[in-house]
ZAFI-625086 format. One record per atom (N, C-alpha, C): x, y, z; residue in one letter. Coordinates in steps of 0.05 Angstrom, whole numbers, padded with zeros to 5 digits, always signed. Layout:
# residues N
XYZA/...
This chain:
# residues 288
-03248+00927+04131M/-03218+00915+04123M/-03222+00892+04117M/-03224+00873+04136P/-03215+00839+04118P/-03232+00831+04110P/-03255+00843+04107I/-03274+00831+04089I/-03269+00837+04059I/-03251+00865+04055A/-03249+00871+04030A/-03220+00849+04020A/-03201+00849+04046S/-03181+00830+04036S/-03192+00802+04024S/-03205+00792+04039A/-03216+00766+04035A/-03229+00761+04007A/-03241+00788+04002A/-03261+00783+03967A/-03239+00788+03949A/-03213+00804+03955A/-03198+00806+03935A/-03177+00779+03935A/-03178+00771+03952Y/-03161+00738+03948Y/-03176+00716+03945Y/-03204+00719+03936S/-03222+00702+03937S/-03222+00705+03903S/-03223+00730+03892R/-03220+00739+03860R/-03194+00727+03853R/-03175+00728+03865T/-03146+00728+03854T/-03148+00691+03852T/-03158+00679+03868S/-03153+00650+03869S/-03175+00645+03846S/-03195+00651+03847S/-03206+00645+03826S/-03206+00651+03793S/-03186+00667+03792K/-03182+00681+03766K/-03156+00655+03760K/-03142+00648+03779S/-03116+00636+03783S/-03128+00603+03776S/-03149+00597+03784L/-03156+00567+03776L/-03163+00562+03753L/-03184+00592+03731H/-03196+00600+03708H/-03168+00596+03688H/-03142+00610+03704N/-03128+00610+03683N/-03113+00576+03676N/-03109+00569+03705Q/-03098+00535+03709Q/-03114+00512+03695Q/-03141+00523+03693S/-03161+00509+03677S/-03156+00505+03648S/-03155+00538+03632Q/-03154+00540+03607Q/-03120+00523+03596Q/-03098+00526+03613N/-03080+00518+03606N/-03080+00487+03606N/-03089+00479+03617N/-03088+00446+03620N/-03114+00432+03600N/-03135+00444+03595R/-03149+00447+03574R/-03127+00442+03543R/-03118+00470+03540A/-03100+00478+03517A/-03081+00452+03518A/-03066+00443+03540S/-03047+00423+03537S/-03057+00392+03531S/-03082+00384+03539N/-03093+00366+03535N/-03107+00367+03507N/-03114+00389+03492N/-03120+00387+03459N/-03096+00381+03448N/-03067+00389+03458N/-03045+00391+03436N/-03039+00367+03433N/-03040+00359+03469T/-03029+00320+03465T/-03046+00306+03452T/-03080+00319+03449S/-03096+00295+03429S/-03093+00297+03403S/-03088+00327+03394D/-03077+00328+03367D/-03056+00307+03356D/-03036+00318+03373D/-03011+00300+03368D/-03012+00276+03373D/-03026+00262+03389S/-03040+00226+03392S/-03054+00220+03366S/-03066+00233+03364F/-03081+00231+03338F/-03071+00237+03309F/-03046+00249+03307F/-03035+00247+03285F/-03019+00229+03287F/-02996+00223+03312D/-02981+00204+03309D/-02995+00169+03310D/-03016+00175+03318N/-03035+00144+03312N/-03041+00142+03277N/-03033+00157+03262Q/-03037+00150+03234Q/-03017+00137+03223Q/-03018+00125+03208A/-03000+00100+03193A/-03008+00108+03165A/-02987+00123+03151I/-02993+00135+03128I/-02978+00123+03111I/-02975+00100+03088P/-02948+00092+03079P/-02945+00103+03066P/-02915+00102+03053T/-02902+00129+03039T/-02886+00110+03022T/-02885+00105+02995S/-02867+00095+02980S/-02854+00116+02959S/-02823+00108+02955I/-02815+00126+02929I/-02805+00112+02917I/-02808+00113+02894I/-02806+00092+02872I/-02803+00108+02845I/-02780+00099+02836K/-02765+00117+02813K/-02763+00138+02817K/-02757+00155+02831G/-02755+00187+02838G/-02786+00205+02846G/-02812+00180+02852S/-02835+00196+02861S/-02839+00182+02884S/-02861+00200+02899M/-02856+00196+02928M/-02898+00200+02928M/-02910+00178+02938T/-02936+00177+02929T/-02949+00169+02957T/-02961+00176+02968R/-02976+00171+02999R/-03007+00153+02990R/-03001+00132+03000Q/-03024+00118+02993Q/-03049+00123+03016Q/-03078+00121+03004P/-03095+00132+03019P/-03104+00113+03047P/-03105+00131+03068S/-03114+00119+03096S/-03132+00126+03107S/-03146+00112+03122K/-03168+00119+03136K/-03162+00128+03159K/-03161+00151+03173L/-03157+00167+03198L/-03172+00161+03219L/-03177+00171+03241H/-03191+00159+03267H/-03207+00164+03257H/-03228+00150+03276S/-03262+00151+03265S/-03275+00155+03302S/-03297+00168+03294F/-03302+00177+03321F/-03325+00162+03328F/-03339+00149+03309G/-03359+00129+03316G/-03367+00114+03330G/-03350+00107+03348D/-03359+00089+03369D/-03354+00109+03400D/-03335+00131+03396N/-03325+00145+03419N/-03335+00174+03423N/-03351+00179+03401D/-03353+00207+03395D/-03383+00204+03382D/-03402+00228+03384N/-03427+00223+03376N/-03430+00247+03354N/-03404+00260+03343S/-03401+00275+03326S/-03412+00261+03296S/-03420+00235+03288G/-03436+00231+03266G/-03417+00236+03236G/-03390+00230+03247R/-03372+00231+03223R/-03369+00205+03216R/-03371+00206+03187S/-03370+00173+03172S/-03344+00165+03157S/-03340+00139+03162N/-03312+00126+03155N/-03306+00145+03126N/-03322+00140+03105D/-03313+00158+03084D/-03306+00179+03086D/-03316+00199+03103D/-03305+00230+03100D/-03272+00228+03114D/-03266+00202+03122D/-03237+00205+03134D/-03219+00190+03117D/-03221+00190+03088N/-03197+00182+03073N/-03189+00203+03058N/-03162+00201+03057Y/-03142+00225+03044Y/-03131+00217+03028Y/-03120+00214+03003Q/-03101+00222+02989Q/-03084+00236+02971Q/-03057+00234+02983Y/-03039+00252+02973Y/-03018+00237+02958Y/-03010+00248+02933Q/-02997+00239+02908Q/-02975+00256+02900Q/-02958+00256+02902Y/-02939+00269+02890Y/-02919+00257+02868Y/-02919+00259+02845Q/-02915+00250+02817Q/-02893+00265+02806Q/-02872+00258+02803S/-02854+00277+02789S/-02858+00269+02761S/-02841+00283+02749S/-02837+00286+02713S/-02827+00255+02697S/-02811+00247+02718Q/-02798+00218+02712Q/-02824+00194+02707Q/-02842+00204+02728D/-02859+00175+02723D/-02888+00184+02694D/-02879+00216+02681Y/-02892+00218+02659Y/-02890+00185+02635Y/-02916+00189+02623E/-02909+00166+02598E/-02889+00178+02578E/-02867+00157+02565Q/-02849+00162+02547Q/-02862+00171+02522Q/-02855+00185+02507P/-02868+00186+02477P/-02859+00163+02455P/-02878+00160+02448P/-02868+00134+02433P/-02846+00138+02409P/-02832+00116+02406S/-02813+00118+02391S/-02817+00121+02354S/-02803+00126+02344L/-02805+00134+02312L/-02816+00101+02297L/-02808+00080+02306L/-02807+00066+02296L/-02848+00051+02305L/-02851+00056+02324Q/-02878+00046+02338Q/-02893+00081+02326Q/-02885+00106+02325Y/-02901+00126+02306Y/-02903+00106+02277Y/-02889+00107+02265I/-02885+00100+02231I/-02919+00066+02232I/-02905+00051+02252R/-02930+00031+02250R/-02962+00039+02264R/-02962+00054+02274T/-02992+00069+02291T/-03003+00081+02259T/-02984+00102+02237K/-02994+00110+02217K/-02996+00092+02198K/-02981+00068+02199C/-02993+00054+02171C/-03013+00034+02179C/-03025+00028+02206G/-03043+00019+02213G/-03066+00036+02214G/-03068+00063+02212A/-03087+00086+02208A/-03095+00081+02181A/-03074+00083+02158I/-03087+00076+02135I/-03088+00055+02120I/-03085+00033+02133V/-03099+00006+02118V/-03111-00003+02132V/-03124+00003+02162D/-03152+00001+02168D/-03166+00024+02157D/-03165+00043+02149D/-03184+00065+02133D/-03205+00054+02118D/-03233+00051+02123E/-03253+00038+02106E/-03254+00051+02071E/-03243+00080+02075R/-03240+00094+02051R/-03213+00084+02031R/-03195+00070+02046F/-03170+00056+02031F/-03174+00032+02024F/-03191+00021+02038S/-03202-00005+02032S/-03221-00013+02006S/-03242+00009+02002L/-03256+00014+01983L/-03232+00021+01956L/-03219+00033+01963F/-03199+00050+01943F/-03180+00019+01920F/-03173+00006+01950I/-03161-00020+01931I/-03185-00039+01925I/-03201-00041+01933L/-03226-00054+01920L/-03232-00047+01890L/-03231-00025+01891L/-03236-00007+01864L/-03220-00008+01848L/-03189-00012+01851L/-03168-00022+01836L/-03166-00048+01825L/-03176-00071+01847I/-03178-00093+01836I/-03196-00099+01819I/-03221-00077+01816A/-03238-00089+01794A/-03237-00082+01769A/-03224-00052+01772I/-03223-00045+01744I/-03191-00059+01731I/-03170-00065+01745N/-03152-00083+01738N/-03158-00106+01730N/-03185-00118+01736S/-03194-00148+01727S/-03207-00139+01705S/-03217-00124+01702I/-03235-00115+01675I/-03224-00108+01648I/-03192-00087+01657M/-03168-00087+01641M/-03160-00113+01622M/-03159-00143+01638Y/-03150-00158+01626Y/-03164-00175+01617Y/-03189-00171+01616G/-03208-00174+01594G/-03217-00168+01570G/-03214-00137+01576V/-03219-00121+01558V/-03193-00120+01534V/-03171-00130+01544A/-03144-00127+01529A/-03143-00151+01519A/-03162-00163+01510T/-03166-00198+01492T/-03175-00189+01474T/-03191-00165+01473F/-03201-00163+01442F/-03181-00160+01415F/-03195-00159+01399P/-03171-00155+01368P/-03162-00121+01383P/-03190-00113+01376E/-03188-00088+01374E/-03159-00071+01383E/-03155-00082+01413V/-03135-00073+01431V/-03111-00088+01432V/-03115-00108+01426K/-03082-00128+01416K/-03069-00101+01393K/-03086-00098+01371N/-03078-00088+01353N/-03064-00065+01347N/-03078-00052+01368S/-03071-00018+01367S/-03042-00014+01392S/-03025-00004+01385P/-03005-00003+01405P/-03007+00017+01422P/-03019+00039+01415S/-03023+00050+01441S/-03042+00051+01462S/-03068+00033+01444L/-03072+00025+01466L/-03063+00007+01492L/-03044-00016+01473V/-03027-00033+01492V/-03010-00019+01508V/-03002+00006+01499S/-02979+00016+01512S/-02997+00033+01536S/-03024+00041+01530T/-03031+00056+01558T/-03043+00029+01581T/-03053+00014+01570F/-03053-00007+01588F/-03030-00024+01601F/-03010-00024+01594E/-02990-00034+01603E/-02979-00008+01632E/-02979+00017+01620T/-02979+00035+01638T/-02992+00042+01670T/-03029+00040+01660I/-03046+00026+01685I/-03036+00003+01696I/-03026-00016+01685D/-03024-00039+01698D/-03001-00043+01720D/-02978-00021+01712M/-02958-00014+01719M/-02957+00003+01754M/-02974+00025+01745V/-02989+00047+01766V/-02999+00024+01783V/-03019+00000+01776V/-03036-00009+01803V/-03022-00024+01809V/-03006-00041+01798L/-02979-00060+01809L/-02967-00047+01835L/-02957-00018+01833V/-02949-00003+01849V/-02957+00002+01867V/-02980+00009+01867I/-03001+00022+01892I/-03004-00006+01910I/-03016-00038+01891F/-03007-00058+01908F/-02985-00067+01927F/-02962-00059+01914T/-02940-00069+01928T/-02937-00047+01957T/-02941-00021+01950L/-02948-00004+01980L/-02960-00012+01989L/-02989-00023+01983E/-03000-00030+02006E/-02990-00063+02022E/-02975-00069+02013S/-02964-00101+02019S/-02946-00088+02037S/-02933-00075+02031I/-02906-00059+02049I/-02925-00044+02072I/-02946-00028+02071L/-02960-00018+02098L/-02962-00042+02114L/-02975-00059+02100Q/-02990-00084+02119Q/-02974-00097+02140Q/-02944-00098+02122F/-02917-00114+02133F/-02912-00095+02158F/-02905-00069+02153T/-02891-00051+02172T/-02919-00051+02194T/-02946-00048+02184F/-02956-00043+02211F/-02965-00074+02232F/-02967-00091+02216N/-02972-00122+02235N/-02944-00133+02239N/-02918-00133+02227G/-02893-00145+02234G/-02894-00166+02223G/-02865-00173+02222F/-02866-00199+02211F/-02874-00228+02211F/-02879-00227+02242T/-02889-00255+02257T/-02919-00256+02248T/-02938-00230+02252K/-02957-00229+02253K/-02968-00232+02217K/-02951-00217+02207F/-02960-00220+02174F/-02962-00254+02164F/-02939-00265+02168I/-02933-00292+02161I/-02952-00299+02169I/-02968-00304+02190K/-02983-00316+02204K/-03014-00318+02190K/-03019-00292+02173D/-03038-00287+02164D/-03044-00296+02137D/-03056-00312+02138G/-03056-00325+02103G/-03063-00317+02083G/-03084-00294+02083W/-03095-00275+02069W/-03077-00254+02062W/-03052-00245+02078L/-03032-00223+02079L/-03016-00238+02060L/-03008-00256+02064V/-02984-00275+02045V/-02991-00277+02013V/-03026-00292+02011F/-03035-00294+01990F/-03028-00266+01978F/-03038-00246+01982D/-03037-00226+01964D/-03008-00215+01963D/-02982-00219+01987L/-02948-00216+01969L/-02950-00232+01950L/-02959-00261+01949I/-02949-00278+01925I/-02966-00268+01902I/-02986-00258+01901I/-02995-00252+01872I/-02976-00228+01866I/-02975-00207+01889V/-02967-00185+01880V/-02931-00193+01869V/-02923-00211+01876T/-02897-00223+01869T/-02891-00228+01847T/-02905-00251+01841I/-02924-00265+01815I/-02915-00242+01789I/-02932-00221+01800S/-02942-00190+01780S/-02915-00182+01773S/-02898-00178+01791W/-02870-00168+01785W/-02853-00180+01779W/-02856-00213+01777I/-02839-00231+01757I/-02850-00241+01725I/-02869-00233+01724S/-02888-00233+01698S/-02881-00210+01684S/-02866-00180+01698I/-02858-00168+01682I/-02839-00177+01661I/-02818-00186+01672E/-02791-00200+01657E/-02803-00223+01637E/-02812-00238+01648I/-02817-00262+01638I/-02845-00263+01624I/-02851-00266+01597D/-02878-00260+01590D/-02886-00289+01582D/-02879-00303+01594E/-02895-00330+01592E/-02915-00330+01615E/-02910-00316+01637L/-02914-00318+01659L/-02947-00286+01658L/-02944-00279+01634K/-02966-00247+01640K/-02992-00267+01644K/-02994-00281+01636A/-03027-00296+01639A/-03033-00291+01663A/-03012-00304+01676L/-03017-00307+01709L/-03022-00274+01730L/-03027-00260+01706R/-03031-00229+01718R/-03058-00234+01726R/-03069-00248+01716V/-03107-00246+01721V/-03109-00254+01736V/-03100-00267+01758F/-03106-00281+01785F/-03107-00255+01800F/-03103-00231+01798R/-03101-00214+01820R/-03131-00201+01817R/-03158-00212+01808A/-03172-00216+01806A/-03184-00236+01833A/-03166-00248+01845L/-03178-00259+01873L/-03171-00255+01899L/-03164-00230+01887R/-03155-00211+01906R/-03177-00200+01923R/-03201-00206+01909F/-03228-00199+01914F/-03237-00220+01950F/-03227-00237+01939V/-03230-00261+01958V/-03220-00257+01987V/-03196-00236+01983T/-03179-00223+02009T/-03197-00197+02019T/-03211-00184+02000R/-03222-00159+02009R/-03243-00166+02019R/-03267-00180+02010V/-03289-00184+02011V/-03289-00201+02037V/-03310-00192+02060S/-03314-00222+02082S/-03326-00238+02074S/-03346-00240+02061I/-03368-00258+02054I/-03347-00277+02037I/-03340-00270+02018L/-03319-00285+02003L/-03301-00302+02024L/-03284-00289+02037R/-03270-00296+02057R/-03283-00321+02074R/-03304-00322+02079N/-03327-00336+02096N/-03331-00361+02074N/-03341-00354+02060V/-03343-00385+02039V/-03315-00397+02032V/-03296-00390+02026V/-03277-00398+02028V/-03267-00424+02050V/-03265-00408+02074V/-03259-00406+02101V/-03286-00442+02100V/-03302-00434+02096A/-03321-00464+02097A/-03320-00482+02075A/-03310-00473+02061L/-03304-00504+02039L/-03275-00514+02045L/-03259-00499+02054F/-03231-00508+02063F/-03239-00534+02095F/-03266-00524+02113S/-03271-00542+02138S/-03284-00558+02129S/-03292-00559+02098I/-03303-00588+02095I/-03289-00606+02072I/-03269-00600+02076V/-03253-00614+02062V/-03253-00651+02075V/-03236-00653+02099P/-03249-00673+02110P/-03273-00692+02104P/-03296-00673+02104A/-03311-00696+02098A/-03320-00700+02067A/-03311-00680+02052I/-03310-00691+02020I/-03284-00702+02016I/-03262-00713+02020T/-03240-00725+02018T/-03263-00758+02028T/-03273-00757+02051A/-03283-00780+02056A/-03310-00790+02039A/-03321-00778+02021I/-03343-00782+02007I/-03328-00787+01986I/-03306-00781+01968F/-03290-00784+01950F/-03279-00815+01955F/-03272-00819+01975T/-03261-00844+01982T/-03285-00866+01976T/-03305-00858+01995L/-03326-00882+01981L/-03332-00885+01952L/-03331-00864+01937L/-03339-00863+01910L/-03318-00878+01895L/-03289-00875+01902L/-03260-00893+01889L/-03271-00923+01900L/-03277-00928+01918L/-03279-00955+01935L/-03303-00970+01913L/-03325-00950+01907I/-03345-00964+01887I/-03341-00973+01865I/-03320-00947+01853F/-03307-00950+01820F/-03295-00974+01817F/-03273-00980+01842Y/-03250-00999+01835Y/-03272-01025+01843Y/-03297-01023+01857I/-03312-01054+01863I/-03318-01059+01832I/-03334-01042+01821Y/-03340-01042+01798Y/-03325-01055+01772Y/-03293-01036+01767A/-03278-01043+01755A/-03273-01071+01753A/-03271-01082+01769V/-03261-01124+01779V/-03276-01137+01774V/-03300-01125+01775M/-03331-01141+01771M/-03334-01139+01738M/-03329-01118+01724F/-03340-01115+01695F/-03306-01135+01684F/-03289-01130+01700T/-03266-01143+01685T/-03265-01170+01677T/-03282-01180+01703Q/-03283-01214+01706Q/-03306-01223+01688Q/-03333-01197+01693L/-03353-01215+01659L/-03339-01208+01640L/-03333-01189+01625F/-03333-01178+01594F/-03301-01176+01593F/-03281-01200+01602K/-03253-01191+01598K/-03257-01205+01569K/-03269-01229+01551D/-03270-01243+01536D/-03282-01230+01521D/-03304-01213+01516Y/-03316-01206+01501Y/-03307-01194+01470Y/-03279-01181+01470Y/-03266-01170+01447Y/-03255-01191+01437Y/-03247-01209+01453S/-03237-01244+01429S/-03262-01250+01419S/-03285-01252+01434E/-03307-01267+01422E/-03317-01248+01396E/-03307-01228+01400G/-03316-01210+01372G/-03339-01191+01379G/-03354-01192+01408Y/-03372-01177+01422Y/-03367-01142+01417Y/-03348-01138+01414T/-03344-01111+01426T/-03312-01112+01398T/-03316-01083+01382S/-03302-01075+01367S/-03276-01068+01379S/-03276-01057+01404Q/-03248-01053+01417Q/-03246-01067+01445Q/-03226-01069+01451D/-03213-01083+01475D/-03224-01064+01498D/-03253-01059+01516Y/-03262-01047+01527Y/-03253-01055+01560Y/-03252-01080+01567F/-03246-01094+01592F/-03231-01121+01593F/-03214-01116+01570G/-03192-01136+01575G/-03169-01133+01590G/-03166-01115+01611R/-03152-01116+01635R/-03162-01090+01660R/-03153-01091+01679M/-03157-01072+01691M/-03157-01044+01689M/-03136-01037+01679D/-03133-01009+01668D/-03152-01002+01646D/-03158-01023+01631Y/-03173-01013+01611Y/-03199-01009+01621Y/-03211-01025+01641T/-03246-01030+01649T/-03239-01001+01666T/-03224-00989+01679L/-03222-00963+01686L/-03226-00943+01679L/-03208-00941+01658F/-03210-00920+01639F/-03249-00927+01616F/-03247-00954+01610T/-03275-00957+01605T/-03295-00939+01619T/-03299-00946+01644L/-03320-00937+01663L/-03316-00908+01672L/-03297-00892+01665F/-03297-00860+01670F/-03306-00847+01648F/-03308-00865+01621Q/-03318-00847+01598Q/-03353-00861+01602Q/-03362-00875+01617I/-03382-00889+01620I/-03396-00869+01643I/-03377-00849+01665L/-03389-00843+01678L/-03382-00811+01672L/-03379-00807+01643C/-03379-00777+01643C/-03391-00776+01609C/-03390-00799+01608M/-03419-00795+01579M/-03406-00792+01552M/-03386-00796+01555V/-03359-00795+01532V/-03373-00806+01507V/-03373-00834+01510S/-03373-00859+01493S/-03406-00866+01490S/-03429-00858+01468I/-03448-00873+01473I/-03455-00903+01465I/-03429-00909+01446Y/-03438-00935+01443Y/-03428-00955+01457Y/-03403-00946+01479I/-03400-00954+01509I/-03428-00962+01525I/-03438-00937+01521C/-03464-00934+01545C/-03483-00951+01530C/-03484-00955+01508C/-03505-00962+01499C/-03505-00999+01500C/-03479-01009+01499F/-03462-01037+01508F/-03471-01048+01527F/-03460-01034+01547V/-03466-01037+01577V/-03498-01029+01589V/-03517-01021+01574S/-03544-01019+01585S/-03556-01044+01568S/
């Protein structure tokens, strides 16, 4: 009997110790988990009605644990985006400018404008023939086509102005040049003396073809060098004018020449210009 009581007591004590050990282990686990999550600093920002959790690095077991868990696996990102942060739809003006830009930047539209420029330029040449000038029906047809082309060019300028805006439009010299030509064309409708200026629409080839634009830009870039060369030639021209005036100023009074070519400085300058252009063979022979 005492042996049985001792065995029962031993089993009860072992069971109590086992339960207590499990409770302590569970308590330690809960405490570890709580401290694990409490130690995580996950910043939260609330901006314009949206809450965003920034990514943070969780506890790494690399130093104290052999679980092989890497730092990259411990990155978490929680993002809660409200409807207020969604991109606002574009305004009506932005929508119109976008559509205008899509039209003017379209290669097919550029080719169409280039074709109209070519047709319009050829029409001005054909309109000079007597067969066209003496036919009222052909003249009326040409005027109608010219008006249609002018309206299309005007619409193109409006699209360019809408897409680029005032500041960018004014800063672009090619667009301003197109606008000036279109404006002159509209003025020439009311003033007959300016109708001859409509042929300047052919210069729009320069604004539409990149190679021609590069040539024009290159010409303007060498203007300083050309100015220096012109100044040097003018200086040489002046030196010879002074020298010829001093040498030949009495030739007319002495009867060597039929006209006074070198009697004054202005006469000599004009005479040398004629020699330069080879206008008067007599003067060239006399000087030689």
